[in-house]
C-alpha positions in Angstrom: 74.8 76.2 -1.7 71.4 74.1 -2.3 73.4 72.3 -5.0 75.7 70.8 -2.2 72.6 69.5 -0.5 70.6 67.7 -3.0 69.2 65.0 -0.6 67.9 67.9 1.9 66.3 69.7 -0.9 64.5 66.8 -2.4 63.3 65.7 1.2 61.8 69.2 1.9 60.3 69.5 -1.5 58.5 66.2 -1.0 57.1 67.2 2.4 55.8 70.5 1.2 54.1 68.9 -1.8 52.6 66.2 0.5 51.3 69.0 2.9 49.8 71.0 0.0 47.9 67.9 -1.3 46.5 67.0 2.1 45.5 70.7 2.8 43.9 71.0 -0.7 41.9 67.9 -0.3 40.8 68.9 3.3 39.7 72.4 1.9 37.8 70.8 -0.9 35.9 68.3 1.3 35.1 71.2 3.8 33.7 73.5 1.1 31.5 70.7 -0.5 28.0 71.0 1.1 26.4 67.8 1.9 23.3 66.7 -0.2 20.2 67.4 1.7 18.4 64.3 2.8 14.7 64.4 2.0 13.7 61.8 4.6 13.9 62.7 8.3 14.8 60.4 11.1 11.8 59.2 13.1 10.7 56.6 15.5 8.7 54.0 13.8 7.1 50.5 14.2 6.7 47.7 11.6 3.3 46.2 11.8 3.2 42.5 12.4 0.6 40.0 11.3 -0.6 39.8 14.8 0.5 40.6 18.4 -0.2 37.8 21.3 -2.6 36.1 18.9 -4.7 39.2 18.0 -4.6 41.4 14.9 -2.7 44.6 15.6 -4.5 47.9 16.0 -3.5 51.5 16.8 -5.1 51.4 20.3 -3.0 48.3 21.3 0.1 49.8 19.8 -0.4 53.0 21.8 -0.8 51.1 25.1 2.4 49.0 24.3 4.7 51.9 23.3 3.0 55.0 24.9 1.4 53.7 28.0 -2.1 54.9 27.0 -4.6 53.7 24.3 -5.9 57.3 24.2 -2.7 58.3 22.4 -3.7 56.1 19.4 -4.9 59.3 17.9 -1.4 60.9 17.9 -0.1 57.9 15.9 -3.2 58.2 13.5 -2.4 61.9 12.9 1.4 61.0 12.3 0.5 58.6 9.6 -2.8 59.9 8.0 -2.3 60.6 4.3 1.0 58.5 4.1 1.0 56.0 1.3 2.6 52.8 2.6 4.8 50.5 0.5 2.0 48.3 -0.6 0.0 51.4 -2.0 -2.5 51.5 0.7 -2.8 54.0 3.6 -4.2 54.3 7.2 -7.8 55.2 7.2 -9.2 52.8 9.9 -7.3 52.5 13.3 -8.5 48.9 13.6 -7.0 47.8 10.2 -3.4 47.7 9.7 -1.5 45.7 7.1 1.4 43.6 7.9 4.7 45.5 6.9 3.3 48.9 7.3 5.8 51.4 8.9 4.0 53.4 11.4 5.7 56.8 12.6 5.4 57.0 16.4 5.6 60.1 18.7 9.0 61.2 20.1 8.5 59.5 23.5 7.5 56.0 22.2 9.6 53.2 23.8 9.6 49.4 23.9 10.6 46.3 22.1 9.9 46.8 18.4 10.4 50.6 18.3 13.0 51.7 15.6 14.7 54.8 14.7 15.8 55.8 11.2 14.7 56.9 7.8 11.5 55.6 6.2 11.3 54.9 2.4 9.9 57.8 0.4 6.2 57.5 0.3 4.6 57.1 -3.4 2.1 59.8 -4.2 -1.6 58.4 -4.3 -3.1 58.5 -7.8 -6.2 59.7 -6.2 -7.0 61.5 -2.8 -7.1 59.0 0.0 -10.5 58.3 1.5 -11.5 60.3 4.4 -11.0 58.5 7.7 -14.0 57.1 9.5 -11.9 56.7 12.7 -13.1 58.5 15.9 -9.6 59.0 16.8 -8.5 62.4 18.0 -5.4 63.7 19.8 -7.4 65.4 22.4 -7.3 63.7 26.1 -10.5 61.7 25.3 -10.6 60.9 21.6 -14.3 60.8 20.5 -14.8 63.2 17.6 -18.3 61.7 17.0 -19.4 63.9 20.0 -18.3 67.2 18.4 -21.5 69.1 17.9 -22.5 69.5 14.3 -19.8 67.3 12.8 -20.5 65.2 9.8 -20.5 61.5 10.3 -17.3 61.0 8.3 -15.6 64.2 9.6 -14.3 67.0 7.6 -16.2 69.8 5.8 -18.3 72.8 7.1 -20.8 72.0 10.0 -24.4 73.5 9.7 -24.9 76.9 10.9 -21.4 78.3 10.1 -20.6 81.6 8.7 -17.3 82.4 7.1 -15.3 85.5 8.1 -15.3 88.5 5.9 -13.4 87.8 2.8 -13.4 89.1 -0.8 -14.3 87.2 -3.9 -11.8 89.2 -5.9 -8.8 87.2 -6.9 -5.1 88.3 -7.0 -2.2 85.9 -7.0 0.4 88.5 -6.4 1.5 86.9 -3.2 2.2 83.4 -4.8 3.8 85.1 -7.7 6.0 87.1 -5.6 7.2 84.2 -3.4 7.6 81.8 -6.3 7.6 78.8 -4.0 7.7 76.4 -6.9 11.5 77.2 -7.3 12.2 75.4 -4.1 10.3 72.1 -5.1 13.1 70.4 -6.8 14.7 70.3 -3.4 11.8 70.1 -1.2 7.9 69.9 -1.1 7.6 69.5 2.6 7.2 65.7 2.5 7.1 64.1 5.9 6.6 67.4 7.8 3.6 68.0 9.9 2.4 71.5 10.3 -0.2 72.2 12.9 -2.8 75.0 12.2 -4.0 76.5 15.5 -7.1 78.5 14.5 -10.7 77.7 13.5 -10.2 74.2 12.2 -9.6 73.1 8.5 -12.1 71.8 6.0 -10.8 68.5 5.4 -13.0 67.7 2.4 -11.4 70.2 0.2 -10.0 68.4 -2.9 -6.8 70.5 -2.8 -5.9 69.1 0.6 -7.3 65.6 -0.1 -5.4 62.9 2.0 -3.2 65.2 3.9 -5.3 66.8 6.6 -5.2 64.7 9.8 -8.3 64.4 12.0 -6.8 66.9 14.4 -8.6 68.1 17.5 -11.3 70.5 18.5 -10.1 71.8 22.1 -13.3 73.9 22.5 -15.4 70.7 23.3 -12.4 68.5 24.6 -13.1 65.6 22.5 -14.0 66.7 18.9 -12.0 66.7 15.7 -10.3 69.6 13.9 -11.0 68.8 10.2 -14.3 71.0 10.3 -14.3 74.6 9.9 -16.9 77.2 10.8 -15.1 80.5 10.2 -12.8 79.7 7.3 -9.7 81.3 8.4 -8.0 78.0 9.5 -8.8 76.5 6.1 -7.3 79.6 4.3 -4.2 79.2 6.4 -4.0 75.6 5.7 -4.3 76.1 1.9 -1.5 78.8 2.0 0.7 76.1 3.7 -0.1 73.0 1.6 -2.8 73.1 -1.0 -2.0 71.0 -4.1 -2.7 72.0 -7.8 -6.1 71.4 -9.2 -8.1 71.6 -12.5 -9.5 75.0 -11.8 -6.0 76.6 -11.3 -6.3 77.5 -7.7 -3.4 78.8 -5.7 -0.9 76.2 -4.8 0.4 76.0 -1.2 4.1 76.7 -0.2 4.8 73.1 0.7 2.3 71.0 -1.1 3.5 67.7 0.3 3.2 68.6 3.9 0.7 67.1 6.4 -1.7 69.5 8.1 -2.9 68.9 11.6 -6.0 71.2 12.3 -6.2 72.3 16.0 -9.5 74.0 16.3 -9.6 76.6 19.3 -12.6 78.8 18.2 -15.9 77.5 17.2 -18.8 79.3 15.6 -17.6 82.9 16.7 -14.3 84.6 16.8 -14.3 84.7 20.8 -11.4 82.7 22.2 -10.1 81.6 25.5 -6.6 81.5 26.5 -6.8 78.1 28.0 -8.0 76.6 24.7 -5.1 78.2 22.9 -2.7 76.8 25.5 -4.2 73.3 25.1 -4.1 73.6 21.4 -0.5 74.1 21.3 0.1 71.3 23.8 -1.9 69.0 21.6 0.1 69.9 18.4 3.4 69.1 20.1 2.2 65.9 21.6 0.9 64.8 18.2 4.3 65.3 16.5 4.1 68.5 14.7 7.5 70.0 14.0 6.1 73.3 12.8 3.1 75.0 14.4 1.5 78.1 12.8 -0.6 80.2 15.4 -3.6 81.9 14.2 -4.6 85.4 15.5 -6.8 84.2 18.2 -3.7 83.1 20.1 -2.5 85.9 22.6 1.4 85.3 23.3 1.1 87.6 26.2 -1.1 85.4 28.2 0.9 83.4 30.8 -0.7 80.1 30.2 -0.3 80.5 26.3 3.4 81.6 26.9 3.9 78.5 29.0 2.5 76.2 26.4 4.8 77.9 23.7 7.7 77.2 26.0 6.9 73.6 26.0 6.9 73.6 22.2 10.2 75.3 22.2 11.6 72.6 24.5 10.7 70.0 21.8 12.5 71.4 18.9 9.5 72.9 17.3 9.4 75.9 14.9 6.5 78.1 16.2 5.5 80.7 13.9 3.3 83.5 15.3 2.2 87.0 14.2 4.4 90.0 15.4 2.7 91.6 18.4 0.8 94.8 18.2 1.1 95.5 21.8 4.2 95.4 24.1 5.0 92.0 25.4 8.0 89.8 26.2 8.0 86.8 23.8 8.0 83.4 25.3 11.3 81.7 25.4 12.6 78.1 26.0 12.8 76.8 29.6 15.8 74.8 29.2 19.3 75.9 28.2 19.8 73.0 25.8 16.4 73.4 24.0 16.6 73.9 20.2 13.1 75.2 19.5 12.5 78.6 17.9 9.8 81.4 17.8 9.5 83.2 14.6 7.4 86.5 14.7 6.1 87.4 11.3 4.4 90.5 9.9 2.0 90.7 7.0 2.5 93.2 4.0 0.7 94.1 0.8 1.9 94.2 -2.7 3.2 97.8 -2.0 4.9 97.1 1.1 2.1 98.3 3.3 1.9 96.6 6.7 -1.1 94.8 7.6 -1.1 95.9 11.1 0.7 98.4 13.5 3.4 96.1 14.8 5.5 96.9 17.8 8.6 98.5 16.5 11.5 96.0 16.2 9.4 92.9 16.9 8.9 91.8 13.3 11.6 89.2 12.3 10.5 88.6 8.8 7.3 89.6 6.6 5.2 87.8 4.1 2.2 88.5 2.2 -0.7 89.5 4.5 -2.9 91.9 2.5 -5.2 90.7 -0.5 -4.0 87.2 -0.2 -5.7 84.7 -2.5 -6.4 81.3 -0.8 -9.2 78.7 -0.6 -12.3 79.1 1.4 -14.6 76.4 2.8 -16.4 74.0 0.6 -18.4 75.7 -2.0 -16.7 79.1 -1.5 -13.9 78.8 -4.0 -10.9 81.3 -3.9 -11.2 84.2 -1.8 -8.9 87.2 -1.0 -7.9 87.5 2.7 -6.2 90.1 4.9 -4.7 89.6 8.3 -1.3 88.6 9.9 -2.4 85.0 10.4 -1.9 84.5 6.5 1.6 85.9 6.7 2.1 83.3 9.5 0.9 80.6 7.0 3.4 81.5 4.4 6.3 81.5 6.8 5.1 78.1 8.3 4.9 76.7 4.7 8.4 77.8 4.2 9.6 76.3 7.6 8.0 72.9 6.3 10.2 73.1 3.2 13.4 73.6 5.1 12.7 71.0 7.7 12.0 68.4 4.9 15.3 69.6 2.9 17.5 69.6 6.0 16.1 67.1 8.6 19.2 67.5 10.7 18.8 71.1 11.4 17.4 72.2 14.8 14.4 74.7 14.9 16.8 77.5 15.7 18.8 76.7 12.5 15.6 76.6 10.4 14.6 80.1 11.8 17.9 81.4 10.9 17.7 80.1 7.4 14.5 81.8 7.0 15.7 85.1 8.4 19.1 85.1 6.6 17.7 84.3 3.1 14.9 86.9 3.3 14.9 89.8 0.8 15.4 93.2 2.3 12.4 95.3 1.7 14.2 98.8 1.5 17.7 99.7 0.4 19.3 96.4 1.2 19.2 96.8 4.9 17.5 95.3 7.7 14.5 97.6 8.7 12.8 97.7 12.2 9.4 97.6 10.5 10.2 94.6 8.2 12.8 92.6 10.1 15.2 91.0 7.7 12.6 91.3 4.9 10.3 89.3 2.6 10.7 85.6 3.0 12.3 83.8 0.0 11.2 80.0 0.0 13.6 79.0 -2.9 16.6 80.7 -1.4 16.0 79.2 2.0 16.3 75.5 0.8 19.1 76.2 -1.8 21.4 78.8 -0.3 24.6 77.5 1.4 25.1 79.5 4.7 28.7 80.1 6.0 27.7 79.3 9.7 26.2 75.8 8.5 29.5 75.2 6.6 31.6 76.0 9.7 29.5 73.7 11.8 29.9 70.9 9.2 33.5 71.5 9.0 33.8 71.5 12.9 32.0 68.2 12.9 34.2 66.7 10.2 37.3 67.5 12.1 36.1 65.0 14.7 36.5 62.1 12.1 38.4 63.0 8.8 40.1 66.0 10.1 41.5 64.3 12.8 43.1 61.8 10.5 44.4 64.7 8.2 46.1 66.2 11.4 47.6 62.9 12.4 49.2 62.7 8.7 50.5 66.1 9.0 52.1 65.5 12.2 53.6 62.4 11.1 55.0 64.0 8.0 56.3 66.7 10.1 58.3 64.3 12.3 59.7 62.6 9.2 60.7 66.0 7.8 62.5 66.7 11.1 64.1 63.4 11.3 65.4 63.8 7.8 66.7 67.3 8.5 68.7 66.0 11.6 70.1 63.2 9.6 71.2 65.5 6.7 72.8 67.8 9.2 74.7 65.0 10.8 75.8 63.7 7.6 77.1 67.1 6.4 79.1 67.5 9.7 80.7 64.2 9.3 81.5 65.0 5.6 83.0 68.2 6.5 85.0 66.7 9.5 86.3 63.9 7.2 
């Protein structure tokens, strides 16, 4: 019978083949993962030769775009350590070179503010000089008033005593995580990680040029790139230390920028208000990842409110899993995209660093006998505590944010959780969450839910075109079929 209808058969065959080609092409496009963009979209300003007849400076730029000269410290922190196109970098707020692209806080507005990607910064051949600026992201930026701070900032103020740590050295944590497997795709470039703890020794060569001035909220107008206790410095080194001649441990994200927020001084006693202010300062300074040390109490209402502020600004907040019952802070806005990630610390044998609340650990990371850098002159020390697991997870978050700048904080958290390695029998465990973090997998693995989102977004453009073509072909086929039937009837009647 088909032989009597060659025209109809050919028409149907053509339609079927065309549909198959279109569906096949659409399927290939949907399955092809986009190449991660290593550069994030930011607000920035291109420095001019002068403004209103005067050389440009950070204070004037802050007044123009942020409404307050005191916010010049935020601009400084966002750009400290970045190498500009001319090979120079920001070290003095009053000296800006024409053509520099200055990253601005998220709320900057005014003529001249641009939004887009910055050219990849060249790595400096030697550590950038320490800034001599008195800028600080605290309400009244005047770090020179910080008691005991060295004239040029950074280092270890007199009279400081490091917390207990061992001089024994074991690199099991770095070997277990093998973060270098992620560095072909991401090294944390362009991501600012705030460390809310005891400050950071900004004079360490392994952190040279990548520690911002920060803030000391304990005095209200000091800088954070000094450390009396050493715990903040150890956290910062875990996050972003670079390689050195003496083969010291390398951080998870060695190209990330560290923003030190000092909330404890010469002792471990802390105030909830200082912790809350520290988180607020970190967010206002532009940190997209915030690592909370063990001095921060998430159960305090004031602290919880500041964490909520961070979550409302698309920030990944990494904190230690609680050891006492509490309701974790949540975003205050339904459309908020920030995420709180609760981490537990473990040893090489899987032993937990603390007795965490059952079911509150979301992921685990090394937290017992972890090798990291001490303050100037102390070298490599072995540390134990949940805050060091927090630092590993924060470094991983920086890797993901640099590799996938379009992901929200919630999606970054999901990548970290879903790519973790289960600790026991391939299953999620209430003690370990989804398991030990895996930095390399978190930037390399394709997630089904992200592919589905990408496919749905693609349907808004190319997918709509394919649907229109299919509908058109369907109409052609229907018309051809009607024509063939009528032709056959006329032939039979004739």
